[in-house]
C-alpha atoms as a printed R data frame, in Angstrom:
    type eleno elety resid chain resno      x      y      z
1   ATOM     1    CA   MET     A     1 46.926 42.491 54.412
2   ATOM     2    CA   SER     A     2 47.605 38.898 55.359
3   ATOM     3    CA   PHE     A     3 48.919 36.128 53.128
4   ATOM     4    CA   ALA     A     4 45.483 34.525 52.716
5   ATOM     5    CA   ASP     A     5 43.753 37.877 52.129
6   ATOM     6    CA   ALA     A     6 46.216 38.734 49.366
7   ATOM     7    CA   ILE     A     7 45.696 35.423 47.583
8   ATOM     8    CA   ARG     A     8 41.911 35.739 47.854
9   ATOM     9    CA   THR     A     9 42.048 39.302 46.517
10  ATOM    10    CA   VAL     A    10 44.221 38.401 43.539
11  ATOM    11    CA   LEU     A    11 42.067 35.406 42.642
12  ATOM    12    CA   ARG     A    12 38.866 37.444 43.078
13  ATOM    13    CA   LYS     A    13 40.281 40.097 40.734
14  ATOM    14    CA   TYR     A    14 41.504 37.382 38.348
15  ATOM    15    CA   ALA     A    15 41.537 39.505 35.186
16  ATOM    16    CA   GLU     A    16 40.955 42.996 36.555
17  ATOM    17    CA   PHE     A    17 43.624 45.333 35.211
18  ATOM    18    CA   THR     A    18 42.029 48.502 36.586
19  ATOM    19    CA   GLY     A    19 42.496 49.854 40.067
20  ATOM    20    CA   ARG     A    20 45.461 49.483 42.375
21  ATOM    21    CA   ALA     A    21 47.257 46.725 44.263
22  ATOM    22    CA   THR     A    22 49.178 47.354 47.458
23  ATOM    23    CA   ARG     A    23 52.740 46.182 47.968
24  ATOM    24    CA   PRO     A    24 51.691 43.434 50.412
25  ATOM    25    CA   GLU     A    25 49.056 42.165 47.966
26  ATOM    26    CA   PHE     A    26 51.587 41.833 45.160
27  ATOM    27    CA   TRP     A    27 54.465 40.402 47.196
28  ATOM    28    CA   TRP     A    28 52.286 37.887 49.096
29  ATOM    29    CA   TRP     A    29 50.936 36.710 45.735
30  ATOM    30    CA   PHE     A    30 54.490 36.436 44.383
31  ATOM    31    CA   LEU     A    31 55.526 34.367 47.405
32  ATOM    32    CA   PHE     A    32 52.510 32.081 46.899
33  ATOM    33    CA   TYR     A    33 53.407 31.697 43.213
34  ATOM    34    CA   VAL     A    34 57.016 30.776 44.034
35  ATOM    35    CA   LEU     A    35 56.037 28.366 46.823
36  ATOM    36    CA   VAL     A    36 53.618 26.455 44.600
37  ATOM    37    CA   ALA     A    37 56.109 26.386 41.702
38  ATOM    38    CA   SER     A    38 58.794 25.071 44.060
39  ATOM    39    CA   ALA     A    39 56.485 22.401 45.426
40  ATOM    40    CA   LEU     A    40 55.648 21.276 41.896
41  ATOM    41    CA   ALA     A    41 59.360 21.090 41.048
42  ATOM    42    CA   VAL     A    42 59.652 18.218 43.535
43  ATOM    43    CA   PHE     A    43 57.806 16.069 41.011
44  ATOM    44    CA   ASN     A    44 60.512 16.586 38.349
45  ATOM    45    CA   VAL     A    45 62.023 13.219 39.283
46  ATOM    46    CA   ILE     A    46 58.939 11.267 38.154
47  ATOM    47    CA   PRO     A    47 59.381 10.527 34.428
48  ATOM    48    CA   ILE     A    48 56.440 10.362 32.063
49  ATOM    49    CA   GLY     A    49 57.425  8.937 28.724
50  ATOM    50    CA   ASP     A    50 60.864  9.595 27.279
51  ATOM    51    CA   ALA     A    51 61.122 13.363 27.258
52  ATOM    52    CA   SER     A    52 58.934 14.730 30.045
53  ATOM    53    CA   SER     A    53 58.315 14.526 33.759
54  ATOM    54    CA   LEU     A    54 55.270 15.004 35.930
55  ATOM    55    CA   GLY     A    55 56.827 18.097 37.497
56  ATOM    56    CA   ALA     A    56 57.353 19.752 34.110
57  ATOM    57    CA   ILE     A    57 53.749 19.157 33.135
58  ATOM    58    CA   LEU     A    58 52.364 20.371 36.472
59  ATOM    59    CA   SER     A    59 54.639 23.425 36.449
60  ATOM    60    CA   SER     A    60 53.505 24.304 32.937
61  ATOM    61    CA   LEU     A    61 49.840 23.997 33.900
62  ATOM    62    CA   TRP     A    62 50.431 26.126 37.009
63  ATOM    63    CA   GLY     A    63 52.192 28.810 34.968
64  ATOM    64    CA   ILE     A    64 49.363 28.963 32.454
65  ATOM    65    CA   ALA     A    65 46.686 28.991 35.173
66  ATOM    66    CA   VAL     A    66 48.165 31.951 37.047
67  ATOM    67    CA   LEU     A    67 49.536 33.962 34.121
68  ATOM    68    CA   LEU     A    68 46.523 36.267 33.857
69  ATOM    69    CA   PRO     A    69 46.104 37.003 37.587
70  ATOM    70    CA   THR     A    70 49.859 37.563 37.912
71  ATOM    71    CA   LEU     A    71 49.895 40.057 35.052
72  ATOM    72    CA   ALA     A    72 46.772 41.747 36.424
73  ATOM    73    CA   VAL     A    73 48.190 42.215 39.931
74  ATOM    74    CA   MET     A    74 51.479 43.416 38.420
75  ATOM    75    CA   VAL     A    75 49.719 46.064 36.328
76  ATOM    76    CA   ARG     A    76 47.653 47.179 39.335
77  ATOM    77    CA   ARG     A    77 50.806 47.348 41.478
78  ATOM    78    CA   LEU     A    78 52.630 49.425 38.851
79  ATOM    79    CA   ARG     A    79 49.656 51.785 38.739
80  ATOM    80    CA   ASP     A    80 49.715 52.083 42.527
81  ATOM    81    CA   ALA     A    81 53.391 53.107 42.343
82  ATOM    82    CA   ASP     A    82 52.465 55.654 39.635
83  ATOM    83    CA   TYR     A    83 53.970 53.798 36.673
84  ATOM    84    CA   GLY     A    84 52.255 52.786 33.456
85  ATOM    85    CA   TRP     A    85 51.365 49.247 32.468
86  ATOM    86    CA   GLY     A    86 53.986 49.349 29.701
87  ATOM    87    CA   HIS     A    87 56.681 48.685 32.292
88  ATOM    88    CA   VAL     A    88 55.548 45.052 32.269
89  ATOM    89    CA   PHE     A    89 57.605 44.697 29.083
90  ATOM    90    CA   TRP     A    90 60.756 44.842 31.228
91  ATOM    91    CA   LEU     A    91 60.072 41.110 31.634
92  ATOM    92    CA   LEU     A    92 61.365 40.648 28.090
93  ATOM    93    CA   VAL     A    93 64.859 41.902 28.990
94  ATOM    94    CA   PRO     A    94 66.970 39.061 30.396
95  ATOM    95    CA   ILE     A    95 68.086 39.455 34.042
96  ATOM    96    CA   GLY     A    96 68.354 43.267 34.048
97  ATOM    97    CA   GLY     A    97 64.680 43.643 33.200
98  ATOM    98    CA   LEU     A    98 63.697 41.569 36.219
99  ATOM    99    CA   VAL     A    99 65.834 43.777 38.448
100 ATOM   100    CA   VAL     A   100 64.314 46.980 37.042
101 ATOM   101    CA   LEU     A   101 60.790 45.589 37.370
102 ATOM   102    CA   ALA     A   102 61.432 44.410 40.965
103 ATOM   103    CA   VAL     A   103 62.598 47.911 41.872
104 ATOM   104    CA   LEU     A   104 59.535 49.508 40.276
105 ATOM   105    CA   LEU     A   105 57.185 47.052 42.002
106 ATOM   106    CA   SER     A   106 58.869 47.774 45.343
107 ATOM   107    CA   ARG     A   107 58.260 51.521 45.199
108 ATOM   108    CA   PRO     A   108 55.792 52.999 47.714
109 ATOM   109    CA   ALA     A   109 52.300 53.936 46.622
110 ATOM   110    CA   LYS     A   110 51.671 57.362 45.141
111 ATOM   111    CA   GLU     A   111 48.455 59.115 45.993
112 ATOM   112    CA   PRO     A   112 46.280 59.836 42.940
113 ATOM   113    CA   ASP     A   113 46.105 63.462 41.887
114 ATOM   114    CA   PRO     A   114 42.650 64.750 42.971
115 ATOM   115    CA   THR     A   115 42.666 67.410 40.238
116 ATOM   116    CA   GLY     A   116 42.846 64.784 37.532
């Protein structure tokens, strides 16, 4: 799956929490998310008012806009690696939770059991 294919797939399945997501689909989406967030951080030097900057506002809007597709692709990726959606709550644990979740999301796909 190419970079563009992964982004199209994630955006097409915007709020679809069922099914599976391959490792390339998830990690290409994550790279896209980080690249856009980094590009928006460039605008942090442009002040708007006393307490905010253009970059902070744009970054906040970006985070809100992609929250649902990011969670959806994460849940599908966890399912593909044979883990439950509840592992998303590792995000709530500072630093260590991100490491645990990155390891789980990096695991190879497990084939579904045909017997149910």
